[in-house]
C-alpha positions as CSV (number, residue, x, y, z in Angstrom):
1,X,33.0,26.8,-89.7
2,X,36.0,28.9,-89.9
3,X,35.3,32.4,-88.4
4,X,35.0,33.1,-84.7
5,X,31.9,35.1,-83.7
6,X,31.1,36.9,-80.5
7,X,27.9,37.5,-78.6
8,X,27.3,38.6,-75.1
9,X,26.7,35.6,-72.7
10,X,28.0,33.9,-69.6
11,X,31.5,32.2,-69.3
12,X,30.4,28.9,-70.7
13,X,26.9,28.5,-72.3
14,X,26.0,25.3,-74.1
15,X,22.7,25.6,-75.8
16,X,20.4,22.7,-77.5
17,X,23.4,20.5,-78.3
18,X,22.5,17.4,-80.3
19,X,24.7,14.5,-81.7
20,X,23.5,11.3,-83.4
21,X,25.6,8.2,-84.5
22,X,23.5,6.6,-87.3
23,X,20.1,6.1,-85.8
24,X,21.2,6.6,-82.1
25,X,20.5,9.8,-80.6
26,X,23.6,10.1,-78.1
27,X,22.7,13.8,-77.1
28,X,19.4,15.5,-77.7
29,X,18.7,19.3,-77.1
30,X,21.1,19.3,-74.1
31,X,21.8,22.7,-72.4
32,X,23.9,23.8,-69.4
33,X,25.9,26.7,-68.4
34,X,28.6,27.6,-65.9
35,X,29.7,30.8,-64.6
36,X,33.1,32.1,-63.5
37,X,34.7,30.3,-60.8
38,X,31.6,27.9,-60.8
39,X,32.2,24.2,-60.2
40,X,29.4,22.2,-62.2
41,X,28.8,18.4,-62.2
42,X,27.2,16.3,-65.0
43,X,25.9,13.2,-63.8
44,X,23.8,10.3,-65.2
45,X,23.8,6.7,-65.7
46,X,26.4,4.8,-68.0
47,X,25.4,5.5,-71.7
48,X,23.7,8.7,-70.8
49,X,25.6,10.9,-73.4
50,X,27.9,12.6,-70.7
51,X,31.2,12.0,-72.6
52,X,29.5,12.8,-75.9
53,X,28.7,16.2,-74.6
54,X,32.2,16.7,-73.4
55,X,33.3,15.7,-76.8
56,X,31.0,18.2,-78.6
57,X,32.1,21.1,-76.4
58,X,36.1,20.3,-77.0
59,X,35.4,19.6,-80.7
60,X,36.3,15.8,-80.8
61,X,32.7,15.7,-82.6
62,X,30.8,18.3,-84.5
63,X,27.3,18.8,-83.2
64,X,24.4,18.0,-85.4
65,X,23.0,21.3,-84.0
66,X,23.5,23.5,-81.0
67,X,25.9,26.3,-79.7
68,X,29.1,26.3,-77.5
69,X,30.2,29.8,-76.5
70,X,33.1,30.7,-74.1
71,X,32.9,34.4,-73.2
72,X,30.4,35.1,-75.8
73,X,32.8,33.5,-78.5
74,X,31.0,30.7,-80.7
75,X,33.2,27.5,-80.6
76,X,31.1,25.0,-81.9
77,X,32.3,23.3,-85.2
78,X,35.8,24.8,-84.5
79,X,39.0,22.5,-84.4
80,X,40.0,21.0,-81.2
81,X,43.3,23.1,-80.9
82,X,41.3,26.2,-81.5
83,X,39.0,25.5,-78.9
84,X,41.7,24.6,-76.4
85,X,43.7,27.9,-77.0
86,X,40.4,29.7,-76.5
87,X,40.4,28.6,-73.0
88,X,39.0,25.0,-72.7
89,X,41.4,22.3,-71.3
90,X,40.2,18.8,-70.3
91,X,41.0,15.5,-69.1
92,X,39.6,12.2,-70.3
93,X,37.6,9.2,-69.0
94,X,40.3,6.6,-70.4
95,X,43.7,8.2,-69.5
96,X,45.4,9.8,-72.6
97,X,49.0,10.3,-72.1
98,X,52.2,10.4,-74.4
99,X,54.0,7.4,-73.6
100,X,57.0,8.2,-75.6
101,X,57.7,11.5,-73.4
102,X,58.6,12.0,-70.1
103,X,56.4,13.4,-67.5
104,X,57.8,16.9,-67.6
105,X,57.6,16.6,-71.5
106,X,54.0,15.6,-71.1
107,X,52.8,18.7,-69.4
108,X,55.2,20.8,-71.8
109,X,53.2,19.7,-74.9
110,X,50.3,22.0,-73.7
111,X,52.3,25.1,-73.9
112,X,53.2,24.5,-77.5
113,X,50.7,26.6,-79.2
114,X,52.0,29.3,-77.0
115,X,55.6,29.2,-78.2
116,X,57.0,32.4,-79.2
117,X,59.1,31.2,-81.9
118,X,58.5,30.1,-85.6
119,X,59.3,27.2,-87.6
120,X,62.9,28.0,-88.5
121,X,63.8,28.8,-84.9
122,X,62.6,25.5,-84.0
123,X,64.6,23.8,-86.5
124,X,67.7,25.6,-86.2
125,X,67.3,25.8,-82.1
126,X,68.0,29.3,-82.1
127,X,68.5,31.1,-78.8
128,X,64.8,32.3,-78.8
129,X,63.7,28.8,-79.0
130,X,65.8,27.5,-76.2
131,X,64.9,30.1,-73.9
132,X,61.1,29.6,-74.6
133,X,61.8,25.8,-73.9
134,X,63.5,26.6,-70.4
135,X,60.8,28.8,-69.7
136,X,57.9,26.2,-70.6
137,X,60.0,23.5,-68.7
138,X,60.0,25.7,-65.4
139,X,56.2,26.2,-65.8
140,X,55.6,22.6,-66.3
141,X,57.6,21.9,-63.2
142,X,55.3,24.4,-61.4
143,X,52.3,22.7,-62.4
144,X,53.8,19.4,-61.5
145,X,54.3,20.6,-58.0
146,X,50.8,21.6,-57.6
147,X,49.5,18.4,-58.4
148,X,52.0,16.6,-56.1
149,X,54.3,15.3,-58.9
150,X,57.4,17.3,-58.0
151,X,60.4,15.1,-58.4
152,X,59.0,12.7,-61.0
153,X,59.9,15.0,-64.2
154,X,62.1,12.3,-65.7
155,X,59.7,9.5,-65.1
156,X,57.8,7.8,-67.9
157,X,53.9,8.2,-67.5
158,X,53.3,4.4,-67.9
159,X,55.4,3.8,-64.7
160,X,53.5,5.9,-62.7
161,X,50.5,4.5,-60.4
162,X,47.0,4.9,-61.8
163,X,46.2,7.7,-59.5
164,X,49.4,9.7,-60.2
165,X,48.6,9.3,-63.8
166,X,45.2,11.0,-63.2
167,X,47.1,13.8,-61.6
168,X,49.4,14.1,-64.6
169,X,46.5,14.6,-66.9
170,X,45.3,17.4,-64.6
171,X,48.8,19.1,-64.7
172,X,48.9,19.1,-68.4
173,X,45.4,20.6,-68.4
174,X,46.5,23.2,-66.4
175,X,49.2,24.2,-68.6
176,X,46.7,25.0,-71.4
177,X,46.1,28.3,-69.1
178,X,42.4,27.4,-69.1
179,X,39.4,29.5,-68.3
180,X,37.3,26.3,-67.9
181,X,38.7,22.7,-67.3
182,X,36.5,19.7,-68.2
183,X,37.2,16.6,-66.1
184,X,35.7,13.5,-67.4
185,X,35.3,11.0,-64.6
186,X,38.5,12.0,-62.7
187,X,38.0,9.8,-59.8
188,X,37.3,6.8,-61.8
189,X,39.7,4.0,-60.5
190,X,40.7,5.8,-57.5
191,X,40.8,4.0,-53.8
192,X,39.0,5.9,-51.1
193,X,41.9,7.6,-50.0
194,X,43.0,8.8,-53.4
195,X,39.3,10.1,-53.9
196,X,39.6,12.2,-50.6
197,X,43.1,13.6,-52.1
198,X,41.6,14.3,-55.3
199,X,38.8,16.4,-53.9
200,X,41.2,18.4,-51.8
201,X,43.3,18.9,-54.7
202,X,40.5,20.2,-56.8
203,X,39.6,22.6,-54.1
204,X,43.3,24.1,-53.8
205,X,43.6,24.5,-57.4
206,X,40.2,26.2,-57.6
207,X,40.9,28.4,-54.8
208,X,44.2,29.4,-56.4
209,X,43.2,29.7,-60.0
210,X,39.4,30.5,-59.4
211,X,38.8,29.0,-62.9
212,X,35.6,27.2,-63.9
213,X,35.5,23.5,-63.6
214,X,32.9,21.3,-65.3
215,X,33.0,17.4,-64.4
216,X,31.3,14.1,-65.0
217,X,31.6,11.7,-62.1
218,X,29.8,8.9,-60.7
219,X,31.3,8.7,-57.3
220,X,28.8,10.7,-55.2
221,X,31.3,11.7,-52.6
222,X,33.1,13.6,-55.4
223,X,29.7,15.2,-56.6
224,X,28.4,16.4,-53.2
225,X,31.6,17.8,-51.9
226,X,32.5,19.8,-55.2
227,X,29.5,20.6,-57.1
228,X,27.8,24.2,-56.8
229,X,25.2,22.8,-59.3
230,X,24.3,19.9,-61.0
231,X,22.8,18.8,-64.4
232,X,21.7,15.2,-64.9
233,X,21.6,13.5,-68.5
234,X,19.5,10.5,-69.0
235,X,19.3,8.9,-72.5
236,X,21.1,11.9,-74.0
237,X,18.3,14.5,-72.4
238,X,18.4,16.8,-69.6
239,X,16.6,15.2,-66.6
240,X,17.0,17.5,-63.8
241,X,19.4,20.5,-62.9
242,X,20.0,22.4,-59.6
243,X,21.9,22.5,-56.6
244,X,23.4,19.2,-55.4
245,X,20.9,18.5,-52.4
246,X,17.8,19.4,-54.4
247,X,18.8,17.0,-57.3
248,X,19.7,14.2,-54.9
249,X,16.1,14.2,-53.7
250,X,14.5,14.5,-57.1
251,X,12.6,11.0,-57.5
252,X,13.1,10.8,-61.3
253,X,17.1,11.2,-60.4
254,X,16.9,8.6,-57.9
255,X,15.2,6.2,-59.9
256,X,17.5,6.9,-63.2
257,X,20.8,7.2,-61.4
258,X,21.4,7.3,-57.7
259,X,18.8,4.6,-57.0
260,X,20.6,2.6,-59.8
261,X,24.0,2.9,-57.9
262,X,22.6,2.0,-54.5
């Protein structure tokens, strides 16, 4: 699929996504939506298909069928970089940072698609390229300050504690200038104090930018404190959806997920 087509819809509309790997149906007719400024949680047991759904939305995998639309623009089947430029940023369940780059350079990589210079300007380091790099660095420092990493610009990401690496991924996602941020288990591996800090950080960023957030999470403290609505996946299929309290009281959800954790 090469062309971008437009229809009228909400901000993020995911319809009937399906994906199989061999004979295993990882995601089956999964649909969810997120409106401007909404915080949406996707929960479910391990192996429910949550990360696969994110990978389908962001172009890591092409869906067997289904649709992903952002602001009415059809994105399913497009390349990952095209989807990112359209306005979808993400973090990963397993942290993916560039170890050969500094903390600052990791964030700057997200601004490369917006660079206002061409190939020869980059090769020859012409004044326009140097000016754009300074502006990108300044913006990257701003994002690092937002997530609490100010003063760590020259550090290597692998030298940072795990919780700070999570924040660095978030700063890089901000640099994409997203309309929607997908967070894949952002509280995984954090201690209770770090979890509370993460919840407050997300609230501050959401208040500042009012972007839409869709997140996958097992920590119920995060789910219940941040979500406006929830979608529950089980064996690749939508099990339940609604506001957090309603979903938490759903007997099928308790049996499939919450009861399992407790």
